[in-house]
A tleap script that builds the chain and sets N, CA, C and O, in Angstrom:
source leaprc.protein.ff14SB
mol = sequence {
  NILE ARG GLY ARG LYS GLN ASP LYS ALA ALA
  VAL LYS LEU THR ALA PHE TRP ARG GLY ALA
  ARG ALA ARG LEU ALA ARG TRP HIE GLY ARG
  LEU ALA GLU ARG LEU LEU LEU ALA GLN SER
  GLY LEU GLU ARG ALA ILE GLU ALA ARG ASP
  ALA LEU GLU ALA GLN ARG ALA ARG LEU TYR
  VAL PRO VAL ALA ILE SER SER GLU TYR THR
  PHE CYS ASP MET ARG PHE GLY PHE GLN GLU
  HIE LYS ASP GLY TYR GLY ARG LYS PHE PHE
  VAL ASN ASN ASP THR GLY GLU THR VAL TRP
  GLU ARG CPRO
}
set mol.1.N position { -20.860 -17.896 70.043 }
set mol.1.CA position { -20.187 -18.688 69.032 }
set mol.1.C position { -20.726 -18.333 67.658 }
set mol.1.O position { -19.991 -18.246 66.674 }
set mol.2.N position { -22.005 -18.137 67.628 }
set mol.2.CA position { -22.614 -17.830 66.351 }
set mol.2.C position { -22.075 -16.513 65.787 }
set mol.2.O position { -21.920 -16.411 64.570 }
set mol.3.N position { -21.799 -15.562 66.560 }
set mol.3.CA position { -21.284 -14.277 66.120 }
set mol.3.C position { -19.891 -14.405 65.511 }
set mol.3.O position { -19.558 -13.714 64.548 }
set mol.4.N position { -19.085 -15.292 66.079 }
set mol.4.CA position { -17.738 -15.482 65.542 }
set mol.4.C position { -17.790 -16.105 64.152 }
set mol.4.O position { -17.031 -15.699 63.272 }
set mol.5.N position { -18.669 -17.082 63.934 }
set mol.5.CA position { -18.794 -17.722 62.622 }
set mol.5.C position { -19.271 -16.709 61.588 }
set mol.5.O position { -18.797 -16.689 60.452 }
set mol.6.N position { -20.196 -15.889 61.992 }
set mol.6.CA position { -20.675 -14.865 61.072 }
set mol.6.C position { -19.564 -13.870 60.758 }
set mol.6.O position { -19.445 -13.427 59.615 }
set mol.7.N position { -18.771 -13.519 61.719 }
set mol.7.CA position { -17.655 -12.605 61.496 }
set mol.7.C position { -16.643 -13.216 60.532 }
set mol.7.O position { -16.152 -12.546 59.623 }
set mol.8.N position { -16.333 -14.518 60.745 }
set mol.8.CA position { -15.384 -15.189 59.862 }
set mol.8.C position { -15.937 -15.248 58.437 }
set mol.8.O position { -15.206 -15.017 57.474 }
set mol.9.N position { -17.198 -15.549 58.310 }
set mol.9.CA position { -17.827 -15.613 56.988 }
set mol.9.C position { -17.812 -14.242 56.329 }
set mol.9.O position { -17.554 -14.139 55.130 }
set mol.10.N position { -18.080 -13.202 57.081 }
set mol.10.CA position { -18.058 -11.845 56.539 }
set mol.10.C position { -16.648 -11.464 56.091 }
set mol.10.O position { -16.478 -10.820 55.056 }
set mol.11.N position { -15.637 -11.859 56.869 }
set mol.11.CA position { -14.244 -11.566 56.509 }
set mol.11.C position { -13.876 -12.302 55.230 }
set mol.11.O position { -13.245 -11.735 54.338 }
set mol.12.N position { -14.282 -13.595 55.141 }
set mol.12.CA position { -13.985 -14.383 53.939 }
set mol.12.C position { -14.679 -13.785 52.710 }
set mol.12.O position { -14.083 -13.676 51.638 }
set mol.13.N position { -15.927 -13.406 52.882 }
set mol.13.CA position { -16.675 -12.811 51.768 }
set mol.13.C position { -16.048 -11.487 51.346 }
set mol.13.O position { -15.932 -11.217 50.151 }
set mol.14.N position { -15.650 -10.672 52.288 }
set mol.14.CA position { -14.997 -9.404 51.973 }
set mol.14.C position { -13.695 -9.647 51.226 }
set mol.14.O position { -13.402 -8.958 50.249 }
set mol.15.N position { -12.902 -10.630 51.683 }
set mol.15.CA position { -11.647 -10.962 51.015 }
set mol.15.C position { -11.909 -11.473 49.595 }
set mol.15.O position { -11.183 -11.143 48.658 }
set mol.16.N position { -12.968 -12.290 49.458 }
set mol.16.CA position { -13.311 -12.804 48.132 }
set mol.16.C position { -13.628 -11.661 47.170 }
set mol.16.O position { -13.115 -11.618 46.052 }
set mol.17.N position { -14.483 -10.733 47.620 }
set mol.17.CA position { -14.859 -9.620 46.745 }
set mol.17.C position { -13.693 -8.684 46.478 }
set mol.17.O position { -13.575 -8.136 45.382 }
set mol.18.N position { -12.832 -8.497 47.468 }
set mol.18.CA position { -11.650 -7.672 47.253 }
set mol.18.C position { -10.770 -8.310 46.175 }
set mol.18.O position { -10.279 -7.621 45.281 }
set mol.19.N position { -10.571 -9.637 46.265 }
set mol.19.CA position { -9.789 -10.367 45.254 }
set mol.19.C position { -10.455 -10.319 43.888 }
set mol.19.O position { -9.793 -10.174 42.861 }
set mol.20.N position { -11.778 -10.444 43.896 }
set mol.20.CA position { -12.514 -10.409 42.624 }
set mol.20.C position { -12.373 -9.043 41.965 }
set mol.20.O position { -12.197 -8.950 40.750 }
set mol.21.N position { -12.451 -7.983 42.766 }
set mol.21.CA position { -12.267 -6.630 42.211 }
set mol.21.C position { -10.856 -6.452 41.657 }
set mol.21.O position { -10.665 -5.829 40.613 }
set mol.22.N position { -9.870 -7.003 42.363 }
set mol.22.CA position { -8.485 -6.896 41.897 }
set mol.22.C position { -8.306 -7.666 40.591 }
set mol.22.O position { -7.657 -7.182 39.664 }
set mol.23.N position { -8.885 -8.871 40.519 }
set mol.23.CA position { -8.795 -9.658 39.271 }
set mol.23.C position { -9.490 -8.932 38.129 }
set mol.23.O position { -9.002 -8.910 36.999 }
set mol.24.N position { -10.627 -8.346 38.437 }
set mol.24.CA position { -11.360 -7.603 37.414 }
set mol.24.C position { -10.569 -6.385 36.940 }
set mol.24.O position { -10.555 -6.080 35.747 }
set mol.25.N position { -9.923 -5.702 37.853 }
set mol.25.CA position { -9.111 -4.540 37.483 }
set mol.25.C position { -7.933 -4.969 36.606 }
set mol.25.O position { -7.610 -4.297 35.626 }
set mol.26.N position { -7.286 -6.099 36.961 }
set mol.26.CA position { -6.179 -6.602 36.129 }
set mol.26.C position { -6.688 -6.998 34.758 }
set mol.26.O position { -6.044 -6.712 33.748 }
set mol.27.N position { -7.839 -7.655 34.712 }
set mol.27.CA position { -8.413 -8.072 33.444 }
set mol.27.C position { -8.727 -6.855 32.571 }
set mol.27.O position { -8.450 -6.856 31.372 }
set mol.28.N position { -9.308 -5.815 33.185 }
set mol.28.CA position { -9.596 -4.586 32.438 }
set mol.28.C position { -8.308 -3.942 31.937 }
set mol.28.O position { -8.262 -3.435 30.816 }
set mol.29.N position { -7.268 -3.959 32.760 }
set mol.29.CA position { -5.988 -3.396 32.339 }
set mol.29.C position { -5.412 -4.144 31.152 }
set mol.29.O position { -4.945 -3.527 30.195 }
set mol.30.N position { -5.441 -5.486 31.206 }
set mol.30.CA position { -4.935 -6.277 30.079 }
set mol.30.C position { -5.787 -6.060 28.838 }
set mol.30.O position { -5.273 -5.992 27.722 }
set mol.31.N position { -7.083 -5.954 29.045 }
set mol.31.CA position { -7.980 -5.709 27.917 }
set mol.31.C position { -7.693 -4.351 27.277 }
set mol.31.O position { -7.685 -4.233 26.051 }
set mol.32.N position { -7.461 -3.341 28.086 }
set mol.32.CA position { -7.152 -2.010 27.556 }
set mol.32.C position { -5.835 -2.040 26.786 }
set mol.32.O position { -5.723 -1.416 25.730 }
set mol.33.N position { -4.828 -2.764 27.308 }
set mol.33.CA position { -3.552 -2.881 26.596 }
set mol.33.C position { -3.745 -3.561 25.248 }
set mol.33.O position { -3.210 -3.111 24.235 }
set mol.34.N position { -4.509 -4.645 25.242 }
set mol.34.CA position { -4.763 -5.354 23.984 }
set mol.34.C position { -5.533 -4.490 22.996 }
set mol.34.O position { -5.288 -4.542 21.790 }
set mol.35.N position { -6.451 -3.706 23.505 }
set mol.35.CA position { -7.208 -2.804 22.639 }
set mol.35.C position { -6.284 -1.768 22.009 }
set mol.35.O position { -6.397 -1.479 20.817 }
set mol.36.N position { -5.370 -1.207 22.802 }
set mol.36.CA position { -4.415 -0.241 22.261 }
set mol.36.C position { -3.510 -0.889 21.221 }
set mol.36.O position { -3.225 -0.292 20.183 }
set mol.37.N position { -3.056 -2.114 21.497 }
set mol.37.CA position { -2.229 -2.819 20.519 }
set mol.37.C position { -2.998 -3.078 19.234 }
set mol.37.O position { -2.458 -2.916 18.139 }
set mol.38.N position { -4.249 -3.477 19.362 }
set mol.38.CA position { -5.062 -3.735 18.174 }
set mol.38.C position { -5.282 -2.461 17.378 }
set mol.38.O position { -5.224 -2.477 16.148 }
set mol.39.N position { -5.536 -1.347 18.077 }
set mol.39.CA position { -5.740 -0.079 17.374 }
set mol.39.C position { -4.474 0.358 16.659 }
set mol.39.O position { -4.535 0.810 15.516 }
set mol.40.N position { -3.317 0.229 17.320 }
set mol.40.CA position { -2.071 0.630 16.670 }
set mol.40.C position { -1.766 -0.299 15.490 }
set mol.40.O position { -1.268 0.146 14.456 }
set mol.41.N position { -2.069 -1.590 15.653 }
set mol.41.CA position { -1.879 -2.519 14.541 }
set mol.41.C position { -2.783 -2.185 13.375 }
set mol.41.O position { -2.369 -2.269 12.219 }
set mol.42.N position { -4.009 -1.809 13.668 }
set mol.42.CA position { -4.938 -1.416 12.610 }
set mol.42.C position { -4.451 -0.148 11.916 }
set mol.42.O position { -4.519 -0.042 10.691 }
set mol.43.N position { -3.963 0.808 12.693 }
set mol.43.CA position { -3.444 2.040 12.094 }
set mol.43.C position { -2.249 1.739 11.189 }
set mol.43.O position { -2.132 2.306 10.103 }
set mol.44.N position { -1.360 0.844 11.638 }
set mol.44.CA position { -0.209 0.477 10.799 }
set mol.44.C position { -0.664 -0.227 9.529 }
set mol.44.O position { -0.103 -0.001 8.457 }
set mol.45.N position { -1.678 -1.079 9.646 }
set mol.45.CA position { -2.197 -1.776 8.473 }
set mol.45.C position { -2.819 -0.796 7.482 }
set mol.45.O position { -2.648 -0.939 6.271 }
set mol.46.N position { -3.536 0.191 7.996 }
set mol.46.CA position { -4.141 1.199 7.115 }
set mol.46.C position { -3.057 2.026 6.433 }
set mol.46.O position { -3.162 2.322 5.243 }
set mol.47.N position { -2.021 2.400 7.172 }
set mol.47.CA position { -0.914 3.150 6.578 }
set mol.47.C position { -0.215 2.324 5.500 }
set mol.47.O position { 0.130 2.848 4.441 }
set mol.48.N position { -0.006 1.038 5.768 }
set mol.48.CA position { 0.640 0.166 4.780 }
set mol.48.C position { -0.228 0.038 3.536 }
set mol.48.O position { 0.279 0.048 2.414 }
set mol.49.N position { -1.562 -0.083 3.741 }
set mol.49.CA position { -2.457 -0.174 2.594 }
set mol.49.C position { -2.411 1.104 1.764 }
set mol.49.O position { -2.371 1.048 0.535 }
set mol.50.N position { -2.417 2.256 2.434 }
set mol.50.CA position { -2.367 3.532 1.712 }
set mol.50.C position { -1.054 3.688 0.966 }
set mol.50.O position { -1.031 4.188 -0.159 }
set mol.51.N position { 0.050 3.257 1.593 }
set mol.51.CA position { 1.348 3.338 0.917 }
set mol.51.C position { 1.373 2.432 -0.303 }
set mol.51.O position { 1.931 2.795 -1.339 }
set mol.52.N position { 0.767 1.247 -0.185 }
set mol.52.CA position { 0.713 0.327 -1.315 }
set mol.52.C position { -0.132 0.905 -2.437 }
set mol.52.O position { 0.234 0.803 -3.607 }
set mol.53.N position { -1.262 1.514 -2.087 }
set mol.53.CA position { -2.111 2.136 -3.104 }
set mol.53.C position { -1.375 3.270 -3.817 }
set mol.53.O position { -1.485 3.422 -5.033 }
set mol.54.N position { -0.624 4.063 -3.049 }
set mol.54.CA position { 0.147 5.156 -3.656 }
set mol.54.C position { 1.217 4.601 -4.578 }
set mol.54.O position { 1.472 5.155 -5.647 }
set mol.55.N position { 1.843 3.506 -4.163 }
set mol.55.CA position { 2.877 2.901 -4.994 }
set mol.55.C position { 2.263 2.323 -6.259 }
set mol.55.O position { 2.832 2.453 -7.343 }
set mol.56.N position { 1.100 1.681 -6.127 }
set mol.56.CA position { 0.430 1.155 -7.323 }
set mol.56.C position { 0.069 2.268 -8.277 }
set mol.56.O position { 0.192 2.110 -9.492 }
set mol.57.N position { -0.378 3.397 -7.742 }
set mol.57.CA position { -0.757 4.527 -8.591 }
set mol.57.C position { 0.453 5.040 -9.360 }
set mol.57.O position { 0.332 5.440 -10.518 }
set mol.58.N position { 1.633 5.028 -8.713 }
set mol.58.CA position { 2.836 5.483 -9.414 }
set mol.58.C position { 3.295 4.469 -10.450 }
set mol.58.O position { 3.856 4.850 -11.478 }
set mol.59.N position { 3.065 3.177 -10.195 }
set mol.59.CA position { 3.537 2.149 -11.113 }
set mol.59.C position { 2.629 1.977 -12.324 }
set mol.59.O position { 3.069 1.456 -13.348 }
set mol.60.N position { 1.379 2.402 -12.229 }
set mol.60.CA position { 0.440 2.239 -13.323 }
set mol.60.C position { 0.728 3.262 -14.403 }
set mol.60.O position { 0.649 4.468 -14.169 }
set mol.61.N position { 1.058 2.779 -15.572 }
set mol.61.CA position { 1.309 3.655 -16.707 }
set mol.61.C position { 0.394 3.196 -17.827 }
set mol.61.O position { 0.613 2.126 -18.395 }
set mol.62.N position { -0.621 3.972 -18.160 }
set mol.62.CA position { -1.506 3.545 -19.236 }
set mol.62.C position { -0.776 3.560 -20.577 }
set mol.62.O position { -0.106 4.535 -20.919 }
set mol.63.N position { -0.911 2.500 -21.312 }
set mol.63.CA position { -0.258 2.387 -22.610 }
set mol.63.C position { -1.331 2.112 -23.641 }
set mol.63.O position { -2.098 1.158 -23.513 }
set mol.64.N position { -1.381 2.935 -24.643 }
set mol.64.CA position { -2.329 2.726 -25.725 }
set mol.64.C position { -1.578 2.173 -26.930 }
set mol.64.O position { -0.588 2.756 -27.374 }
set mol.65.N position { -2.045 1.064 -27.447 }
set mol.65.CA position { -1.406 0.453 -28.607 }
set mol.65.C position { -2.409 0.469 -29.740 }
set mol.65.O position { -3.554 0.045 -29.588 }
set mol.66.N position { -1.969 0.954 -30.852 }
set mol.66.CA position { -2.844 1.025 -32.014 }
set mol.66.C position { -3.147 -0.380 -32.506 }
set mol.66.O position { -2.282 -1.256 -32.479 }
set mol.67.N position { -4.363 -0.588 -32.951 }
set mol.67.CA position { -4.718 -1.903 -33.476 }
set mol.67.C position { -4.156 -2.113 -34.877 }
set mol.67.O position { -4.047 -3.252 -35.330 }
set mol.68.N position { -3.796 -1.028 -35.575 }
set mol.68.CA position { -3.263 -1.159 -36.928 }
set mol.68.C position { -1.805 -1.597 -36.909 }
set mol.68.O position { -1.429 -2.564 -37.573 }
set mol.69.N position { -1.000 -0.890 -36.154 }
set mol.69.CA position { 0.429 -1.184 -36.124 }
set mol.69.C position { 1.054 -0.457 -34.948 }
set mol.69.O position { 0.430 0.398 -34.320 }
set mol.70.N position { 2.268 -0.805 -34.669 }
set mol.70.CA position { 3.016 -0.095 -33.642 }
set mol.70.C position { 4.141 0.666 -34.298 }
set mol.70.O position { 4.495 0.408 -35.448 }
set mol.71.N position { 4.698 1.601 -33.565 }
set mol.71.CA position { 5.755 2.436 -34.118 }
set mol.71.C position { 6.979 1.610 -34.497 }
set mol.71.O position { 7.717 1.984 -35.409 }
set mol.72.N position { 7.203 0.505 -33.818 }
set mol.72.CA position { 8.396 -0.318 -34.050 }
set mol.72.C position { 8.351 -1.038 -35.390 }
set mol.72.O position { 9.396 -1.450 -35.894 }
set mol.73.N position { 7.174 -1.201 -35.981 }
set mol.73.CA position { 7.066 -1.958 -37.225 }
set mol.73.C position { 7.561 -1.185 -38.445 }
set mol.73.O position { 7.744 -1.781 -39.506 }
set mol.74.N position { 7.779 0.102 -38.326 }
set mol.74.CA position { 8.178 0.928 -39.463 }
set mol.74.C position { 9.618 0.600 -39.870 }
set mol.74.O position { 10.506 0.467 -39.027 }
set mol.75.N position { 9.823 0.473 -41.186 }
set mol.75.CA position { 11.181 0.214 -41.680 }
set mol.75.C position { 12.064 1.418 -41.416 }
set mol.75.O position { 11.577 2.545 -41.323 }
set mol.76.N position { 13.338 1.184 -41.299 }
set mol.76.CA position { 14.292 2.238 -40.984 }
set mol.76.C position { 14.268 3.312 -42.069 }
set mol.76.O position { 14.295 3.008 -43.261 }
set mol.77.N position { 14.217 4.573 -41.635 }
set mol.77.CA position { 14.288 5.694 -42.561 }
set mol.77.C position { 12.940 6.262 -42.953 }
set mol.77.O position { 12.878 7.393 -43.434 }
set mol.78.N position { 11.859 5.521 -42.766 }
set mol.78.CA position { 10.531 5.998 -43.149 }
set mol.78.C position { 9.904 6.791 -42.008 }
set mol.78.O position { 10.100 6.488 -40.831 }
set mol.79.N position { 9.140 7.820 -42.392 }
set mol.79.CA position { 8.373 8.606 -41.437 }
set mol.79.C position { 6.949 8.745 -41.958 }
set mol.79.O position { 6.714 8.786 -43.166 }
set mol.80.N position { 6.006 8.817 -41.025 }
set mol.80.CA position { 4.598 8.936 -41.397 }
set mol.80.C position { 4.223 10.413 -41.498 }
set mol.80.O position { 4.607 11.216 -40.647 }
set mol.81.N position { 3.471 10.766 -42.543 }
set mol.81.CA position { 2.966 12.128 -42.734 }
set mol.81.C position { 1.517 12.044 -43.169 }
set mol.81.O position { 1.028 10.961 -43.492 }
set mol.82.N position { 0.822 13.178 -43.179 }
set mol.82.CA position { -0.559 13.233 -43.666 }
set mol.82.C position { -0.654 14.297 -44.745 }
set mol.82.O position { -0.022 15.350 -44.664 }
set mol.83.N position { -1.457 13.999 -45.756 }
set mol.83.CA position { -1.638 14.991 -46.818 }
set mol.83.C position { -2.757 15.951 -46.441 }
set mol.83.O position { -3.275 15.885 -45.327 }
set mol.84.N position { -3.131 16.828 -47.337 }
set mol.84.CA position { -4.146 17.836 -47.083 }
set mol.84.C position { -5.521 17.271 -46.775 }
set mol.84.O position { -6.344 17.952 -46.163 }
set mol.85.N position { -5.788 16.031 -47.191 }
set mol.85.CA position { -7.073 15.391 -46.955 }
set mol.85.C position { -7.056 14.500 -45.714 }
set mol.85.O position { -8.049 13.837 -45.413 }
set mol.86.N position { -5.949 14.481 -45.004 }
set mol.86.CA position { -5.837 13.667 -43.795 }
set mol.86.C position { -5.422 12.237 -44.054 }
set mol.86.O position { -5.428 11.417 -43.136 }
set mol.87.N position { -5.053 11.912 -45.316 }
set mol.87.CA position { -4.621 10.557 -45.629 }
set mol.87.C position { -3.153 10.387 -45.232 }
set mol.87.O position { -2.348 11.308 -45.373 }
set mol.88.N position { -2.821 9.198 -44.734 }
set mol.88.CA position { -1.447 8.924 -44.315 }
set mol.88.C position { -0.612 8.499 -45.517 }
set mol.88.O position { -1.078 7.756 -46.381 }
set mol.89.N position { 0.610 8.973 -45.560 }
set mol.89.CA position { 1.588 8.465 -46.512 }
set mol.89.C position { 2.935 8.429 -45.811 }
set mol.89.O position { 3.120 9.068 -44.775 }
set mol.90.N position { 3.855 7.695 -46.364 }
set mol.90.CA position { 5.133 7.440 -45.714 }
set mol.90.C position { 6.269 7.880 -46.616 }
set mol.90.O position { 6.268 7.625 -47.821 }
set mol.91.N position { 7.239 8.545 -46.009 }
set mol.91.CA position { 8.357 9.107 -46.760 }
set mol.91.C position { 9.654 8.558 -46.185 }
set mol.91.O position { 9.864 8.539 -44.972 }
set mol.92.N position { 10.532 8.104 -47.106 }
set mol.92.CA position { 11.875 7.727 -46.700 }
set mol.92.C position { 12.762 8.932 -46.962 }
set mol.92.O position { 13.019 9.270 -48.118 }
set mol.93.N position { 13.229 9.578 -45.913 }
set mol.93.CA position { 14.003 10.804 -46.071 }
set mol.93.C position { 15.378 10.544 -46.685 }
set mol.93.O position { 15.970 11.452 -47.269 }
set mol.94.N position { 15.891 9.323 -46.562 }
set mol.94.CA position { 17.204 9.018 -47.131 }
set mol.94.C position { 17.134 8.879 -48.643 }
set mol.94.O position { 18.008 9.373 -49.355 }
set mol.95.N position { 16.085 8.202 -49.143 }
set mol.95.CA position { 16.009 7.938 -50.592 }
set mol.95.C position { 14.999 8.848 -51.294 }
set mol.95.O position { 15.004 8.935 -52.522 }
set mol.96.N position { 14.128 9.530 -50.529 }
set mol.96.CA position { 13.098 10.355 -51.149 }
set mol.96.C position { 11.888 9.564 -51.592 }
set mol.96.O position { 10.968 10.137 -52.175 }
set mol.97.N position { 11.856 8.285 -51.340 }
set mol.97.CA position { 10.756 7.418 -51.759 }
set mol.97.C position { 9.519 7.727 -50.927 }
set mol.97.O position { 9.615 7.933 -49.717 }
set mol.98.N position { 8.336 7.761 -51.589 }
set mol.98.CA position { 7.061 7.953 -50.876 }
set mol.98.C position { 6.145 6.814 -51.251 }
set mol.98.O position { 6.114 6.376 -52.401 }
set mol.99.N position { 5.391 6.333 -50.262 }
set mol.99.CA position { 4.446 5.241 -50.497 }
set mol.99.C position { 3.181 5.520 -49.679 }
set mol.99.O position { 3.221 6.171 -48.635 }
set mol.100.N position { 2.050 5.000 -50.195 }
set mol.100.CA position { 0.799 5.174 -49.482 }
set mol.100.C position { 0.614 4.106 -48.404 }
set mol.100.O position { 0.026 4.383 -47.358 }
set mol.101.N position { 1.099 2.909 -48.644 }
set mol.101.CA position { 0.942 1.822 -47.679 }
set mol.101.C position { 2.134 1.793 -46.733 }
set mol.101.O position { 3.256 2.131 -47.111 }
set mol.102.N position { 1.879 1.395 -45.529 }
set mol.102.CA position { 2.931 1.364 -44.505 }
set mol.102.C position { 4.022 0.363 -44.906 }
set mol.102.O position { 3.734 -0.800 -45.186 }
set mol.103.N position { 5.271 0.828 -44.930 }
set mol.103.CA position { 6.365 -0.078 -45.330 }
set mol.103.C position { 6.659 -1.121 -44.261 }
set mol.103.O position { 7.547 -1.955 -44.440 }
savepdb mol mol.pdb
quit
């Protein structure tokens, strides 16, 4: 009788470990799938970040504005010139008028 109980216990233990190995294999499979999904998601996120950086680089246009004045402030017809000493003067080509100060 004792041998039969031991046999039954051995069969139950073997079945338990077989089931445990199967559960572990399924768990590893699901874990591997999730890892692949996470890696592909990370790769997509990196690609999106790089595309955004490239787009930002294209959208950035450095603009320098003079602290004295902007080109739009000049009255119609006047153009800026420099004399031999590097001083600025302004000429109205329509009237021939010249002035030292910005019109």
